[in-house]
C-alpha positions as CSV (number, residue, x, y, z in Angstrom):
1,X,-58.1,-47.3,1.4
2,X,-57.4,-46.3,-2.1
3,X,-55.0,-48.4,-4.1
4,X,-54.1,-45.4,-6.1
5,X,-52.3,-42.3,-4.9
6,X,-54.4,-39.4,-3.5
7,X,-53.5,-35.8,-4.2
8,X,-54.6,-32.6,-2.4
9,X,-55.0,-28.9,-3.2
10,X,-53.3,-26.2,-1.2
11,X,-55.1,-23.0,-0.3
12,X,-54.1,-20.1,-2.6
13,X,-51.6,-18.3,-0.3
14,X,-48.6,-19.1,-2.3
15,X,-47.2,-15.6,-2.0
16,X,-47.0,-15.9,1.7
17,X,-44.1,-18.1,2.5
18,X,-45.0,-18.7,6.0
19,X,-48.6,-19.7,5.4
20,X,-47.5,-22.0,2.5
21,X,-45.0,-23.8,4.7
22,X,-47.6,-24.3,7.5
23,X,-50.0,-25.8,4.9
24,X,-47.3,-28.2,3.8
25,X,-46.5,-29.2,7.4
26,X,-50.2,-29.8,8.2
27,X,-50.5,-32.0,5.1
28,X,-47.4,-34.0,6.0
29,X,-48.6,-34.4,9.5
30,X,-51.9,-35.8,8.1
31,X,-50.0,-38.5,6.1
32,X,-50.4,-36.8,2.8
33,X,-47.7,-37.6,0.2
34,X,-48.9,-35.8,-2.9
35,X,-49.9,-32.2,-3.8
36,X,-51.5,-30.8,-6.9
37,X,-49.5,-28.5,-9.1
38,X,-52.4,-26.0,-9.3
39,X,-53.1,-23.5,-12.0
40,X,-52.1,-20.7,-9.7
41,X,-48.7,-22.3,-9.0
42,X,-48.2,-22.7,-12.7
43,X,-49.1,-19.1,-13.3
44,X,-46.6,-18.1,-10.5
45,X,-43.9,-20.2,-12.1
46,X,-44.6,-18.7,-15.5
47,X,-44.0,-15.3,-13.9
48,X,-40.9,-16.4,-12.0
49,X,-39.3,-19.6,-13.1
50,X,-37.3,-19.9,-9.9
51,X,-40.5,-20.7,-8.0
52,X,-40.7,-24.2,-9.5
53,X,-37.6,-25.2,-7.6
54,X,-38.8,-23.4,-4.5
55,X,-42.2,-25.1,-4.4
56,X,-40.6,-28.5,-5.2
57,X,-37.9,-28.2,-2.6
58,X,-40.4,-27.2,0.1
59,X,-42.5,-30.2,-0.6
60,X,-39.5,-32.6,-0.7
61,X,-38.3,-31.4,2.6
62,X,-41.6,-32.5,4.1
63,X,-41.6,-35.8,2.3
64,X,-44.3,-34.7,-0.3
65,X,-44.2,-34.2,-4.1
66,X,-46.2,-33.0,-7.0
67,X,-48.2,-35.7,-8.8
68,X,-50.7,-34.1,-11.1
69,X,-51.4,-30.6,-12.4
70,X,-54.1,-28.2,-13.5
71,X,-53.4,-25.9,-16.4
72,X,-54.5,-22.2,-16.2
73,X,-58.3,-21.9,-17.1
74,X,-61.3,-19.7,-17.5
75,X,-62.7,-17.7,-20.5
76,X,-60.2,-17.1,-23.2
77,X,-57.7,-19.3,-21.4
78,X,-59.7,-22.3,-22.4
79,X,-59.3,-24.4,-25.5
80,X,-62.4,-22.9,-27.2
81,X,-60.9,-19.4,-27.1
82,X,-62.3,-17.7,-30.3
83,X,-60.1,-14.6,-30.2
84,X,-57.7,-14.8,-33.2
85,X,-55.2,-12.4,-31.5
86,X,-55.1,-14.1,-28.2
87,X,-55.6,-17.8,-29.2
88,X,-51.9,-18.3,-30.1
89,X,-51.0,-17.1,-26.5
90,X,-53.6,-19.5,-25.1
91,X,-52.0,-22.4,-26.9
92,X,-48.6,-21.3,-25.8
93,X,-49.6,-21.1,-22.2
94,X,-51.0,-24.7,-22.1
95,X,-47.8,-25.9,-23.8
96,X,-45.7,-24.1,-21.3
97,X,-47.9,-25.5,-18.5
98,X,-47.2,-29.0,-19.8
99,X,-43.5,-28.3,-19.8
100,X,-43.5,-26.9,-16.3
101,X,-45.4,-29.9,-15.1
102,X,-43.0,-32.3,-16.7
103,X,-40.0,-30.5,-15.2
104,X,-41.5,-31.2,-11.8
105,X,-42.1,-34.8,-12.4
106,X,-45.8,-34.5,-13.0
107,X,-47.4,-37.0,-15.5
108,X,-51.0,-35.8,-15.9
109,X,-52.4,-32.4,-16.4
110,X,-56.1,-31.3,-16.5
111,X,-57.1,-28.8,-19.1
112,X,-60.5,-27.2,-19.5
113,X,-62.1,-27.6,-22.9
114,X,-64.1,-24.3,-22.3
115,X,-67.6,-23.1,-21.6
116,X,-69.7,-21.7,-24.4
117,X,-71.5,-19.4,-22.0
118,X,-68.6,-17.0,-22.3
119,X,-69.1,-16.8,-26.0
120,X,-72.9,-17.5,-26.5
121,X,-72.9,-15.9,-30.0
122,X,-70.7,-18.7,-31.4
123,X,-72.4,-22.0,-32.6
124,X,-71.9,-25.1,-30.6
125,X,-70.1,-27.0,-33.5
126,X,-67.6,-24.0,-33.8
127,X,-66.7,-24.4,-30.0
128,X,-66.0,-28.1,-30.7
129,X,-63.9,-27.2,-33.8
130,X,-61.8,-24.8,-31.7
131,X,-61.3,-27.5,-29.0
132,X,-60.2,-30.0,-31.7
133,X,-57.8,-27.5,-33.0
134,X,-56.4,-26.9,-29.5
135,X,-55.9,-30.6,-29.0
136,X,-54.2,-30.9,-32.3
137,X,-51.7,-28.1,-31.2
138,X,-51.3,-29.2,-27.6
139,X,-51.0,-33.0,-28.0
140,X,-47.6,-33.2,-29.7
141,X,-46.2,-31.1,-26.7
142,X,-47.8,-33.6,-24.3
143,X,-46.4,-36.6,-26.1
144,X,-42.9,-35.1,-26.2
145,X,-43.0,-34.3,-22.5
146,X,-44.5,-37.6,-21.5
147,X,-47.5,-35.9,-19.9
148,X,-51.1,-37.1,-20.3
149,X,-53.5,-34.2,-21.0
150,X,-56.9,-34.8,-19.3
151,X,-60.0,-33.0,-20.7
152,X,-62.3,-32.1,-17.9
153,X,-66.1,-32.4,-18.0
154,X,-68.0,-29.2,-17.0
155,X,-71.6,-28.2,-16.6
156,X,-71.7,-26.3,-19.9
157,X,-73.3,-27.4,-23.2
158,X,-69.9,-27.5,-25.0
159,X,-68.1,-29.5,-22.4
160,X,-70.7,-31.8,-20.8
161,X,-69.8,-35.5,-20.4
162,X,-71.1,-36.5,-23.8
163,X,-69.1,-33.8,-25.5
164,X,-65.7,-34.6,-23.8
165,X,-66.2,-38.3,-24.5
166,X,-66.8,-37.4,-28.1
167,X,-63.7,-35.3,-28.3
168,X,-61.5,-38.0,-26.7
169,X,-62.9,-40.6,-29.2
170,X,-61.6,-38.5,-32.1
171,X,-57.9,-38.7,-31.0
172,X,-56.1,-42.0,-30.8
173,X,-53.3,-41.1,-28.4
174,X,-52.4,-42.6,-24.9
175,X,-51.4,-39.0,-24.0
176,X,-55.0,-37.8,-24.1
177,X,-57.6,-38.9,-21.5
178,X,-60.4,-37.6,-19.4
179,X,-60.7,-35.9,-16.0
180,X,-63.8,-36.9,-14.2
181,X,-65.1,-33.9,-12.1
182,X,-67.7,-35.2,-9.6
183,X,-69.1,-31.8,-8.7
184,X,-69.6,-30.8,-12.4
185,X,-71.2,-34.2,-13.3
186,X,-73.5,-34.1,-10.2
187,X,-75.0,-30.8,-11.2
188,X,-76.2,-32.2,-14.5
189,X,-78.3,-34.6,-12.6
190,X,-79.1,-33.1,-9.2
191,X,-80.2,-29.6,-10.5
192,X,-83.2,-30.9,-12.5
193,X,-85.7,-29.4,-10.0
194,X,-83.6,-26.3,-9.1
195,X,-84.8,-23.7,-11.6
196,X,-82.5,-21.1,-10.2
197,X,-79.4,-23.2,-10.2
198,X,-76.1,-22.2,-11.8
199,X,-76.3,-24.9,-14.5
200,X,-79.7,-23.6,-15.7
201,X,-78.2,-20.1,-16.0
202,X,-75.3,-21.5,-18.1
203,X,-77.6,-23.2,-20.6
204,X,-80.0,-20.4,-20.8
205,X,-77.2,-18.1,-21.7
206,X,-76.5,-20.1,-24.9
207,X,-80.2,-20.3,-25.8
208,X,-80.8,-23.8,-24.6
209,X,-84.2,-24.0,-22.7
210,X,-83.1,-26.9,-20.6
211,X,-79.7,-28.5,-19.7
212,X,-78.9,-31.9,-21.2
213,X,-79.6,-33.8,-18.0
214,X,-77.3,-36.8,-17.5
215,X,-77.4,-39.4,-14.7
216,X,-74.8,-41.6,-16.3
217,X,-71.8,-39.3,-16.6
218,X,-69.4,-41.6,-14.8
219,X,-70.4,-44.7,-16.8
220,X,-70.0,-42.7,-20.0
221,X,-66.5,-41.4,-19.1
222,X,-65.2,-44.4,-17.2
223,X,-63.2,-46.1,-19.9
224,X,-61.1,-43.1,-20.6
225,X,-60.7,-41.5,-17.1
226,X,-57.1,-40.9,-16.2
227,X,-57.5,-38.6,-13.2
228,X,-60.4,-37.2,-11.3
229,X,-61.6,-34.2,-9.2
230,X,-63.6,-35.3,-6.2
231,X,-65.8,-32.8,-4.3
232,X,-69.5,-32.4,-3.3
233,X,-72.4,-30.1,-3.9
234,X,-76.2,-30.0,-3.6
235,X,-76.7,-29.4,-7.4
236,X,-77.3,-25.7,-7.1
237,X,-73.7,-24.5,-7.6
238,X,-70.1,-25.7,-7.9
239,X,-69.4,-25.3,-4.2
240,X,-66.4,-27.7,-4.0
241,X,-67.7,-29.0,-0.6
242,X,-66.3,-31.8,1.4
243,X,-67.8,-35.1,0.6
244,X,-70.8,-35.7,2.7
245,X,-72.0,-32.1,2.8
246,X,-73.8,-32.3,-0.6
247,X,-75.8,-35.0,-2.3
248,X,-73.2,-36.9,-4.5
249,X,-73.8,-40.6,-4.0
250,X,-70.2,-41.6,-2.9
251,X,-71.3,-45.2,-2.2
252,X,-71.9,-45.5,-6.0
253,X,-69.1,-43.2,-7.3
254,X,-66.2,-44.6,-5.4
255,X,-66.6,-48.3,-6.3
256,X,-67.0,-47.3,-10.0
257,X,-63.9,-45.2,-10.0
258,X,-61.9,-48.0,-8.4
259,X,-62.8,-50.0,-11.5
260,X,-61.8,-47.3,-14.0
261,X,-59.1,-49.1,-16.2
262,X,-56.9,-46.1,-16.9
263,X,-57.3,-44.1,-13.7
264,X,-53.9,-43.1,-12.3
265,X,-54.9,-41.1,-9.2
266,X,-57.6,-39.7,-6.9
267,X,-57.6,-36.0,-6.4
268,X,-59.4,-33.9,-3.7
269,X,-60.6,-30.7,-5.1
270,X,-62.3,-29.6,-1.9
271,X,-61.6,-26.0,-0.9
272,X,-59.3,-26.0,2.1
273,X,-58.5,-23.2,4.6
274,X,-60.5,-21.3,5.6
275,X,-63.4,-23.3,4.1
276,X,-62.4,-26.7,5.5
277,X,-59.6,-27.7,7.7
278,X,-56.8,-29.7,6.0
279,X,-57.0,-32.4,8.6
280,X,-60.7,-32.9,8.1
281,X,-60.4,-33.2,4.3
282,X,-57.6,-35.8,4.7
283,X,-59.7,-37.8,7.1
284,X,-62.7,-37.7,4.8
285,X,-60.7,-39.0,1.8
286,X,-59.3,-41.8,4.0
287,X,-62.9,-42.7,4.7
288,X,-63.8,-42.6,1.0
289,X,-61.0,-45.0,0.3
290,X,-62.7,-47.6,2.5
291,X,-65.8,-47.7,0.3
292,X,-65.9,-50.7,-1.9
């Protein structure tokens, strides 16, 4: 079993009180103790502040709690947002997400650095400068709240493992770390021979003839990993499959993660209901925990 706590995602039926309660009950019956404060939950709480107490109370009634979080993400919501009019709002949303997470007892929050494919006209170094500026703005809020911000590796040129490691190295703060995403990292290795893969499309969009292939993403990120998103795929797309249904080498990944010096938790980012049954995902992560 894992020595660290394991957290799980809920399906996105938050507006349906009955469906949400059934999910909580099924997780509790499966022995789960921790749930991810997801980006959608945070968005809901931003819209209606009372929902934070509602979600927390529902979990506590079933013996569960929130342990980690994911800030809203995608396009201009990410740290490389280049829009001068919207950028202050993006920064404020991440700061608010950190405060919401802290109010619910969460100590780590994942934030996407951003994909350059959304803004291919902008030079790579400008994307990195925008990410640096965002970290400069967000980090004081995280330090004040006692929440560690974790930069997630992606499949894009601007946020591949080498780039997120570089970004982390430029900020000497215990409240900034990395989030290792197994599905994203795997595509940068497994898609080499898949010319129609999503990752090929991402890099072509920004004018790169070939992705920067990387079979050592976990080794590279390991010293600064604080949390992780574990899910599987076959390299062709970010399918968020249950471990074992793709080609991720779990016999290699899990023992390495268990040696990560700063890792605080293991997170399932497998898509549940209707894709995979909650019970099946919980059983699979129990099996992963037995790998040494």
